[in-house]
N, C-alpha and C positions, 0 to 999 in steps of 0.2 A: 156474758161473753167477755173474755179478757182481750183487751186491746193493747198493743205495745205502746210504750210511752213515745210521745211525739218528740222527735229530735229538735233541739234548739236550732235556730237559724244559723248561728255560727258553726255548729257541728256539721249540719247539712252542707253548708258552703265549703267547709274544709274537706269533706269527703268528695264533693264535686271537683274541687281543685286537684285533689290527689288523682282523680280519674282522668281529668282532661289536661293536666299539665303536660308540657312538652317533654318528650323522652330525654333523659339526661345524655349529655355528650358521651360518645363511646370512647373507651380507652384505646391506646395504641394496640394494634393487632399483635397477638402472640404468634409465634411460629407454630404451624400445625405439627402434629406428631407424624411419625413415619408412615402411618396407615397400615402397619403390619397387623394390628388388631382393629377390626371393624365392628362398630356397634350393630346390634341386631336390628334389621329394618322394621320389624314389628314394634320395636321400642324406640322409635325415632324421635318422638316429641319430647322436648324439655319442658319443665314445669311452667315457665312463663308463657310459653305458647299454649299449652293446655288450659291454663288459667285465663288466658286472654279471651277465650270464647265467652266467658261469663260477663264480659263488659258489654255484650250486645244482647238485645232481645230478638228472638227468632220467631217466625211463624209457628203456630201451635203444632202443625204436622211435622215440623223438623225436630221436635222435642229438644234434646240437648245439643243438636247440631253436630257437625263434623268438619274436619279440615281436609281440603283437597289440594294436591299439588298440581300446579300447571305443568311444569317440567317434572317428570316422574322421578321418584326416589332412585329408580334404577339408572336413569340417565345421569342424574346428579352424582351417583356413586362413581361413575366412570370419570367425571370431572374431578371429584375429590381425590380419586386414586392418583391422577396425574399431578395434582397440586402437591400431594405428599411426596411424590417422586422427584419433582422438578424444583421444589422450593429452595433447596440448597445446591442445585445443579449448576452446571456451566453450559454454555458461555454466559458471561455477565448480562448481555441484553435479554436473554431468555429468562434468567433468574429475576431480573428487574420487572419484566412484564408479568410473570407469574405472581410475584409478590404484590404488584399493584392490583391485580384482580382479587387476590386474597384479602388485601387491606380493604377494598371496597365491600367485599362480602361481609367482612367483620363490622365495618361501619354501618351498613344497611341492616344487619341483623339486630342491632340495638343492644344497649348495655345489659339489660336483663338476660337476653339470650346468650351473649358472649360470656357472661359470668357463669351461667349454667353449663355451657359447653366447656369452659375452663376446668370446672370441678368434676364433671361427669367422667365415668370410665368408659373407654380410654380417654384420657384428658386431652383437651384441645384437638378433638377429632375433626378433620376436614369434612368427613361425611356428615357428622351431626350438625355442624354449622350450616352447610348447604341445605340440609333437609329442613332446617328451621328458619330459613329466610322468610320473613313476613311478606315480602314483595311477591313471592312465588306461591303463597297460600291463599286459598279462597274458602270462605265459610259457606256451608250448605248443609243439606240433609245427609243422613247416613245412607250408605249403600244404594246410590242411585242406579236405576236400570241402565242408564246410558254411560256408566263408568267406562272410560276408554282403556283401562289397564295402564300399560306403560306408554301409551301414546299421549301426545300433547293434549291438555285439558284446559282450554282457555275460558276466560270470562268474555261474554259477548254482550252487545247492546244493539238496539234497533238501528237499522240503516235509514237515516233521514231522507236519503235520495230515492229509496226503493221500499215503500211500505210493505211490511211482511217479511222482508229479508233482514239479516243480521250481520254485524261486523264484529271483529275482535276489538275489544277496548284497547286503549293506548298501551297499557302495561302488557297485556297479552301479546299484542302485535310485536313489541320489542323482544319479549321473552321467546316468542316463536322464532324470530330471526336468530337469537342467541342459540337456541337448540339446533336450528338448521346449520349454523356455522360449525357447531360442535360435530354434528353428524357428518358434515363434509370432511372434517379432519379425521374422524373415526373411520371413514370409508377409504381414506388414502392409503397408499403403500400396499395395494392389493388386499385391502380389508384389515391390515394389521394396525392401521392408524398412524398418523404423523402429528405429534403434539409438540414438536420441538421448535416451532416457529414463533418468535416474539409477536409477529403480526396476528397470529391466532388469539393470543391472550390479550393483546391490545384491543382487538375487535370485541372480545367478550366483555372487557371492561367498559368499552364505549356503550355497548348495547345494554348492559346492566344499569349503567348510570342513566341512560335514556329512559329505561323502564321506570326507574325511580322518579325521574323528572315528570314522567307522564302520570304518575300516581297522584290521587287527590289527597294530599297530606292533611288538608283542613278537615276532611271527612272523618278521619280517625281521631281527631281532637286529642292528640297525645297518647292514644292507646297503642298498644304494640301491634295489634292486627288491624288490617283494613276492614271496613264495614262489609257486611253481607250484601248481596245484590239479589233480593228475592224475585225481581222481575224476570231473571233469566232461568228460573226454575218452574216446572210444572208438576202438578200432583193430580192424579186421576182417581183419588180415593184409596188407591192401593200402592201405587208405585210413584217414586220421585224420578223426574227426568230433567236433565239439563238441556236447554234448547241448543246450546252451541251455535253453530252457523246454520242449523236446519230451519227452514221455513215451515211452521206448523199451520196447516190449513184447517179452517172450520168445516163443520159437517155440511153447511150450505154450499160453500165454495167447492168442497170436495165432491159433492154429489154432481155438480155441474161438470167437473173435470171427468169424472167416471162416465157420465152419460155421453159426453162428446167422444171420448176415446173408444167407447164400445159400440158405436154405430158401425154396422157392417163389418165387425171384427172377424178376421179369419179364425179357423180352428187350429189349435196346436196339439190336439189330443193325440195325434199319431206319434208324437215324440216322447210321450210319457214313458219313463223308465228306460229309455233308449241308452244303450252303452256305446253308441257310435261317437267317436271323438269329433268335436267340431273346432277345437282350438287346443294347441299345445305350445309350450315355451320351455326353453332350457337355459340355465345359467350355470356358471362354473366359478369356483374360487379355490384357494389353497388353504387348508385347515390342518394345522399341526404337521406340515410337511407333505400332506396328501392332497391330490386333486379331488375336489368334490364336484360332482355333476348332479344337478337337481332338475327334474322335469315335472312340470305340472300339466295336467290334462283336464279339459272341460268337455263333458259329454253333452249330447243332445238332451238327455234326461235331466241334467242339471239346468240347462237353459230353460227347459219346460218348467221345472220347479221355480226358477227365478221369475218366469212369466206369471205363474199363478200366485206368487207371494209378493212380487215387487214391481208390478206394472199396473197402470190404470186399465189397460186394454183387457188383460187376461186374469185379473185378480180373482181368486176364489174365496168368496165370502163365507163359505162353509168350513174353511180351515180353522185351525186352533188360533184363537185371538191372542195377540201379544200386547204388552204394555205400549209399545210403539211400533209402527210399521212405516218404513220409508219406501218410496216408489221412484223408479227411474222415470223421469219426466217425459221422455220421448222414446218409446219402444213399441211401435204400433204393429210390428210383425215379428215372426220368429226369425226371419233373416236379419232384422235390425238388432235383435238380442244376440244373435250369433256373431254379428260384427262387433258388438260391444264386448263379448267374451274374448274375441281375438285381440282387441285393444288392451284388455286388462291382463291377459295371461302373462306377458313378460314381466309386468309389475308384480303380480302375485307370486311368480317364481322368485323374483329378487327378495320380496318381503319374507317369504318362507325360508329362504336360505339364510338371510340375516338373522331371523329368529332362531334357527338351529345353531348357528355359529355362536350367537350371544349366550346360549345356554352354558357355554364354557365347560362342557363335559370333558373328562380326561381323554376320551376317544369318541370318534363318530359312532362307533358301535354302541355307545351308551345313550345315544339320542333316543328319547322315548317314542314309541310307536303310538302317539296320541294325536287326536285331532288338533289342528292349529286353528284357533279362533281368535281373530284380531279385528279390532275396530279402529276407526279414525285413521286409516292408513292412506297416505298420499299415493295415488296410482295414476301417474300421468296427469291428465286434465281433471281426473276424478278423485274423490275421496271415498273409501269403501270400508265396509265390514265384509269379511269373508270367512268361510269355514272350509278347511282342507283336511282330507284324511290321508295320513301317512300309510302308503300301501307297501312300501319296500325301502329298506336300508341295507345296502350290500357293501360292507367294508372289506374290500379285497386288496391283493398286492398292487393292482394297477390303479387303485383309487377307490373312492366312495361314490356310489350311485344312490340317489334318493328319488323315489317316485311318489307324487302326491296327486290325488284326485280332488279337484275343487267341488264341493258339495253345494255351495250357494255363494252369491255375491250380491250385496245390496248397497245402495248409495248411503253415504254418511255426509255430515256437514252440509255444504251448499250444493252437493251434487244431486239432491232430490228432496222433494217435500216430505213432511212427516205427518202422521195422524195418530192421535191418542186412541186407545182402545174404544172408549165410549163413542167417539165421533165416527170411527170406522163402522161400529155396529149400527149406528143410526143410519149411515149411508146404505149399508146392506139392506136394512129394513125398508128404506125408501125405494131402493131399486127393485126389491121384490114386490112391493105393493103397487108400484107403477113401472113395469119393465119398459124397455125400449119400444 
């Protein structure tokens, strides 16, 4: 068997020094281009970021691993667009604030990234620089089941004060505040956005710097990317799942919760497939000069479905198993679920309207008649995944009306505990073997 020659100690030491040496000081930030040409989002990563994965060893089931954005590429694209527009704008305090934020992004990207951004086409793209900020990237497996799409995707750690619960790590906590500050500016001016305040850009700069200060610089030992956090990932033999803020219960604990919740449980069978509305909500905005009125409806049949898929009391173990199931922690009756539907409806209407407007179609008539499925959505005191069916889009002279039927709503994040498919199957078997 042929064995490779052993490296001499000096050669091995030299390679280690090349790997762990501190990143070279970054050069002065170059002005971003105008943003008139935008890189393709599918080709977002520059070479140094892609190659940076090779500096770490991953769990075997991750294979070559993948990079995940905490703040989504879509959200960062809107920031980049405004940087390109305002970098040379007036008044001077605004220009100064925008340039300070851009300079910090350039600094934190690192010299290998900025060199690649400088040379890639289009050259010095604000989009490409923001998409490749190491502070906003997490290493993990490919295509996790819990991928939140365009929603915030944080790194989390165990909560030392509450065993089983989780908290955003320091970096993610600051980046989430940055995203929320941007969202506030985007929602201003009747949804048209207000990005001309120096205070906005000063806030972004402060929060990005605080995110960097919260990062463990020693852990990356001079490498471009921050190290992976395998503790926050689960694998059930088929699917990868990011814990996020969800508390995952064991089969033993879950069995106790199910048994307690199902004692003397009332029947909800009478509501199956009912089309009777139990909650509605309506929101309006102005889109391309037209008034848009969007109405969501939640029927008793939907509430029944949520009961059978997302509650301890009414869960139907004969249904199709999913990689992860989350449950509302306190929904002991159909009335309680109906109350929850009423609380969520205004938020779901707002989220749906924002989603459609952000499609940036030339006209509301071009909005697709497709289901809206979004996860990790803040909805008042809750965080939710929901599915809504677009039933009507009427673009008339008086304005646009949109009707959406909510098909399901489930807790996300800290709003309800989760179970992996094998654990839920074990609970179902235990309940069948020894019923109440």
